[in-house]
N, CA and C of each residue as an Amber inpcrd file, in Angstrom:
protein
   312
 185.0400000 180.6560000 124.0890000 184.6750000 179.4140000 123.0710000
 183.4490000 178.4770000 123.8810000 183.6530000 178.5260000 125.2270000
 182.7340000 177.7830000 125.6980000 181.4580000 179.0820000 126.5720000
 180.3460000 178.8140000 126.6200000 179.5040000 179.7390000 126.8770000
 178.9020000 178.9190000 128.5640000 179.1250000 179.6280000 129.5720000
 178.6710000 179.5950000 130.5260000 177.4760000 179.0020000 131.0470000
 176.3840000 179.5770000 130.1110000 174.8030000 179.0790000 130.5880000
 174.4270000 177.8700000 129.9720000 175.6830000 177.1920000 129.0180000
 175.3190000 175.9280000 128.3650000 176.1490000 174.8270000 128.7900000
 175.8180000 174.5770000 130.1830000 176.7850000 173.4780000 130.3530000
 176.1370000 171.8570000 130.0400000 174.9360000 172.0280000 129.1700000
 174.3810000 170.6760000 129.0190000 175.3490000 170.2700000 127.5260000
 175.8080000 171.2700000 127.1300000 176.5480000 171.0740000 125.7590000
 178.1060000 170.5030000 125.9870000 178.7170000 170.5960000 127.2440000
 179.6870000 170.2540000 127.6600000 179.7030000 168.6380000 128.1820000
 178.7820000 168.5030000 129.0170000 178.1980000 167.4500000 129.5540000
 178.3190000 166.0720000 128.5120000 177.6910000 166.7110000 127.3140000
 177.0730000 166.0570000 126.2910000 178.6500000 165.3500000 125.5780000
 179.5090000 166.3700000 125.0580000 180.9360000 166.1370000 124.9870000
 181.5900000 165.3230000 125.7470000 181.5060000 165.5670000 126.9070000
 182.3980000 164.4970000 127.7900000 181.8880000 163.1300000 127.8700000
 180.3420000 162.8870000 127.7760000 179.9290000 161.7410000 127.4760000
 180.0880000 161.0640000 126.2740000 180.3740000 161.7350000 124.9220000
 180.6970000 161.0340000 123.8070000 181.9850000 160.6700000 123.9400000
 183.1980000 161.4830000 124.3690000 184.2920000 161.2690000 124.5230000
 184.6660000 160.0540000 125.3440000 183.9360000 159.7380000 126.7170000
 183.9000000 158.5030000 127.1990000 183.2640000 157.2860000 126.5390000
 182.5700000 157.3990000 125.2980000 181.7120000 156.3490000 124.7200000
 182.8910000 156.1960000 123.5420000 183.5770000 156.8970000 123.1420000
 184.4710000 156.8030000 122.0050000 185.2760000 156.0180000 122.5160000
 185.8270000 156.3150000 123.6520000 187.0410000 155.3620000 124.1200000
 186.9920000 154.4770000 124.8590000 185.6180000 153.9740000 125.2160000
 185.1180000 153.0990000 125.6970000 185.0680000 151.8680000 124.5140000
 184.7550000 152.4210000 123.3700000 184.1710000 151.5420000 121.9300000
 185.6160000 151.5630000 121.0320000 186.5490000 152.0510000 121.4650000
 187.8140000 152.1460000 120.6570000 188.8220000 150.8430000 121.0650000
 188.4040000 150.6310000 122.3900000 189.3870000 149.8550000 123.0860000
 188.9820000 148.1060000 122.9980000 187.9720000 148.2520000 122.2290000
 186.9240000 146.7530000 121.6020000 187.7460000 146.8280000 120.2240000
 187.9990000 147.6160000 119.4700000 188.5620000 147.5680000 117.9890000
 190.0000000 147.1900000 117.8190000 190.6760000 146.6820000 119.1370000
 192.1380000 146.4320000 119.1580000 192.1540000 145.3010000 119.7010000
 190.9460000 144.5140000 119.9530000 190.9250000 143.5480000 120.3820000
 191.8280000 141.9940000 119.8740000 192.2460000 141.3220000 120.4030000
 192.7720000 140.1640000 119.7440000 192.0680000 139.1780000 119.0860000
 192.3280000 139.0350000 117.5190000 191.3180000 137.9940000 116.5240000
 190.9800000 136.6140000 117.2450000 190.2130000 136.5200000 117.2200000
 189.4120000 135.2590000 117.7700000 189.9920000 133.8240000 116.8000000
 189.8320000 132.6840000 117.7710000 190.6990000 131.7800000 116.8870000
 189.8860000 130.9860000 116.0040000 190.2590000 130.3730000 115.1500000
 189.1880000 129.6740000 113.7180000 190.1070000 129.6870000 112.6660000
 189.0410000 128.9580000 111.8690000 190.0290000 128.5730000 110.3180000
 189.9280000 129.9440000 109.9090000 191.0460000 130.3320000 109.1730000
 191.7750000 131.2770000 108.3950000 190.9220000 131.2200000 106.5490000
 189.7910000 131.8360000 106.6210000 189.3990000 131.8740000 105.0330000
 189.3580000 132.7670000 103.8840000 189.8410000 132.4020000 103.2900000
 190.2420000 133.3510000 102.2280000 189.3890000 133.0930000 101.3000000
 189.1480000 134.8820000 100.5460000 188.2320000 135.1650000  99.1430000
 188.2520000 134.6750000  98.1490000 187.7570000 133.7040000  97.5520000
 188.4750000 133.6580000  95.8310000 187.2500000 134.2630000  95.1330000
 187.5840000 134.4280000  94.2080000 186.2960000 134.9400000  93.1590000
 186.7610000 134.0200000  91.9230000 185.3070000 134.0510000  91.2730000
 184.9770000 132.9400000  89.7550000 184.3240000 134.3700000  89.3600000
 184.5900000 133.9460000  87.9490000 184.5430000 134.7920000  87.0620000
 183.6020000 133.8040000  85.8110000 182.5690000 134.2590000  85.6380000
 182.0330000 133.0590000  84.2870000 181.1180000 133.9980000  83.0460000
 180.8460000 133.5720000  82.1180000 180.3120000 134.1650000  81.2350000
 178.6460000 134.4870000  81.4210000 177.9950000 133.6160000  82.2080000
 176.6240000 133.5650000  82.5410000 176.7120000 133.7020000  84.1240000
 175.4640000 134.2280000  84.1650000 175.0360000 134.1100000  85.5150000
 174.4080000 133.1290000  86.0020000 174.6200000 131.6860000  85.6720000
 174.0960000 130.5270000  86.3370000 175.4470000 129.5320000  86.1850000
 175.2420000 128.2400000  86.7280000 175.6730000 127.4630000  86.9880000
 177.3530000 127.8080000  87.9070000 176.9940000 128.1480000  89.2520000
 177.9990000 128.1780000  90.0980000 178.1480000 127.2190000  90.6170000
 179.3330000 126.8630000  91.1050000 179.7570000 125.6850000  91.8640000
 181.0010000 125.2380000  91.3160000 181.7530000 124.5610000  92.0260000
 183.1200000 123.5350000  91.6180000 182.8940000 123.0090000  90.7140000
 181.9030000 122.0650000  90.7640000 181.4490000 120.8460000  89.6300000
 181.0690000 121.7250000  87.9620000 180.3380000 122.3600000  87.9530000
 180.1630000 123.0350000  86.7780000 181.4520000 123.8630000  86.2190000
 181.9020000 123.7020000  85.2140000 182.9820000 124.6450000  84.4590000
 182.4470000 124.6520000  82.8180000 181.2770000 124.7590000  82.7820000
 181.1670000 124.9950000  81.1610000 181.4790000 126.5240000  80.8350000
 181.0650000 127.6160000  81.5600000 181.2510000 128.7890000  81.4310000
 182.1120000 129.2420000  82.0200000 183.0620000 129.0230000  83.0570000
 183.8600000 129.0910000  83.6400000 185.1090000 130.1110000  82.7760000
 185.2730000 131.4740000  83.4980000 186.3290000 131.6520000  82.6890000
 187.7110000 132.0560000  83.6160000 187.7200000 131.5650000  84.6820000
 188.8940000 131.7020000  85.8560000 188.5270000 131.7840000  87.1030000
 188.9430000 131.1180000  88.2720000 189.1640000 131.1600000  89.4200000
 190.2620000 131.9720000  90.0460000 190.1900000 132.8900000  91.0110000
 191.3860000 134.0690000  90.9390000 191.4310000 134.2140000  92.4310000
 192.1530000 134.2530000  93.4270000 192.3760000 134.5190000  94.5750000
 193.1540000 135.8250000  94.9230000 193.4190000 136.9060000  93.8600000
 194.3350000 137.9980000  94.0160000 193.3920000 139.0370000  93.7000000
 193.8600000 140.0070000  94.0880000 192.6830000 141.3860000  93.9850000
 192.7320000 141.7800000  92.3640000 193.9730000 141.6210000  91.5530000
 193.5440000 141.8710000  89.9360000 193.8950000 140.7860000  89.2070000
 193.2620000 140.6000000  88.3290000 193.2990000 139.5680000  87.4840000
 193.3310000 139.9240000  86.1550000 193.3880000 139.1180000  84.6380000
 193.2980000 139.7130000  83.2840000 192.8370000 138.2580000  82.6340000
 191.9090000 138.7480000  81.7410000 190.8950000 138.0550000  81.0870000
 190.9650000 138.4850000  79.2600000 191.0880000 137.7690000  78.8440000
 191.1970000 138.0100000  77.4200000 189.9140000 138.5230000  76.5570000
 189.8460000 139.0800000  75.6790000 189.0040000 139.8710000  75.5040000
 188.6690000 139.1010000  73.9690000 187.3410000 139.0150000  73.9310000
 187.0340000 138.3500000  72.2820000 186.4310000 139.0310000  71.4920000
 185.7720000 140.0270000  72.1600000 184.7960000 140.8000000  71.5080000
 184.9140000 142.4720000  71.4840000 184.3920000 143.2970000  70.9430000
 184.2250000 144.7280000  71.7140000 183.5700000 145.1550000  73.1430000
 182.3010000 144.1030000  72.5440000 181.5590000 144.2310000  74.3350000
 181.4160000 142.7700000  74.5360000 181.7950000 143.0710000  76.1400000
 181.6380000 141.2640000  76.6890000 181.2580000 141.6640000  78.2610000
 180.4540000 141.1770000  78.8580000 179.7670000 140.7780000  79.6680000
 180.4610000 139.4260000  80.5590000 180.9820000 140.0070000  81.6160000
 181.3090000 139.2670000  83.1740000 180.5450000 138.8810000  84.4580000
 180.4490000 137.7320000  84.8530000 179.7020000 137.9110000  86.0900000
 180.9480000 137.1220000  86.7600000 180.8260000 137.9330000  88.3160000
 182.1400000 137.5120000  89.3740000 181.1290000 137.1320000  90.4900000
 181.4410000 136.3450000  91.4580000 180.9740000 135.6480000  92.3720000
 182.1260000 135.3350000  93.5910000 182.0900000 135.6620000  94.9210000
 183.1000000 135.7250000  95.6130000 182.4310000 134.0300000  96.1600000
 183.9000000 133.2820000  96.6210000 183.3290000 132.1040000  97.6930000
 184.7590000 132.0240000  98.4540000 184.4340000 131.1080000  99.5350000
 185.4900000 131.0520000 100.5910000 186.2950000 129.6400000 100.2980000
 187.4770000 129.4660000 101.2360000 188.4690000 128.3940000 100.7430000
 188.1440000 127.1600000 101.5390000 186.5620000 127.0610000 102.2400000
 186.4110000 126.1450000 103.0720000 185.9640000 124.6850000 101.9730000
 185.8930000 123.2790000 102.6720000 185.1360000 122.4080000 102.1460000
 184.3860000 121.9540000 102.3640000 183.1490000 121.9790000 101.8380000
 182.7600000 122.3730000 100.3500000 182.8440000 124.0200000 100.3880000
 183.6940000 124.5980000  99.5290000 183.3120000 126.5770000  99.2060000
 181.9550000 126.7840000  99.4350000 181.5020000 127.5580000  99.9550000
 180.5630000 128.2080000 100.2830000 180.2260000 129.9320000  99.4050000
 179.3380000 130.0010000  98.6300000 179.1960000 130.8720000  97.5090000
 178.6780000 131.9710000  98.1810000 178.9720000 132.9860000  97.8550000
 178.3370000 134.0790000  97.8990000 176.6620000 134.3240000  97.3220000
 175.4420000 134.5700000  97.8060000 174.5410000 134.5250000  97.1210000
 174.3910000 135.8970000  95.9720000 175.1810000 136.5630000  96.0320000
 175.2000000 138.0880000  95.0570000 176.4970000 137.9290000  94.1700000
 175.8330000 138.0750000  93.0260000 177.4620000 138.1630000  91.7300000
 177.3910000 139.6010000  91.0590000 178.3710000 139.6930000  90.8230000
 178.2940000 141.0980000  90.2850000 178.5170000 141.1900000  88.4120000
 177.6960000 142.0190000  87.9860000 177.7890000 142.0760000  86.6350000
 178.6200000 143.1830000  86.0510000 179.7240000 142.6500000  85.1440000
 180.6690000 143.7510000  84.6520000 180.5610000 143.8260000  83.2130000
 180.1930000 144.8270000  82.7690000 180.0960000 145.0450000  81.3620000
 181.1020000 146.1610000  80.8000000 181.9070000 145.4000000  79.6090000
 183.4360000 145.7460000  78.9660000 182.6790000 146.4470000  77.9150000
 182.7670000 147.8720000  76.9450000 182.2490000 147.9940000  76.0960000
 183.7090000 149.1090000  75.4930000 184.6080000 148.5970000  75.1550000
 186.1250000 149.2440000  74.9110000 186.4540000 149.0170000  73.4900000
 186.7430000 149.8420000  72.3590000 187.3830000 149.0260000  71.1810000
 188.5020000 148.5590000  71.1140000 188.7450000 147.0380000  70.7100000
 189.8880000 146.6290000  70.7320000 190.9120000 146.9170000  70.2670000
């Protein structure tokens, strides 16, 4: 399996094993202290007016991974944006567009 004329390959794998072992110990470090922030998703009809004060086109704020929205037409567009549970909440700069086209 190992060729005697290729010791550099064995050294490379030895070094890679040491590097992986050294970095994997960092993955299991104790969590840092600080406020625990939960992610909440906000769903709107349009991609503008994000914020706690504006609820004109707001369809809901959800803290779970799955949620239900009422459908009023065959095709609908929803816009989703994450924000954290801090005060005041910090919104993500990116929003996701969800287009639903399914018969009622």
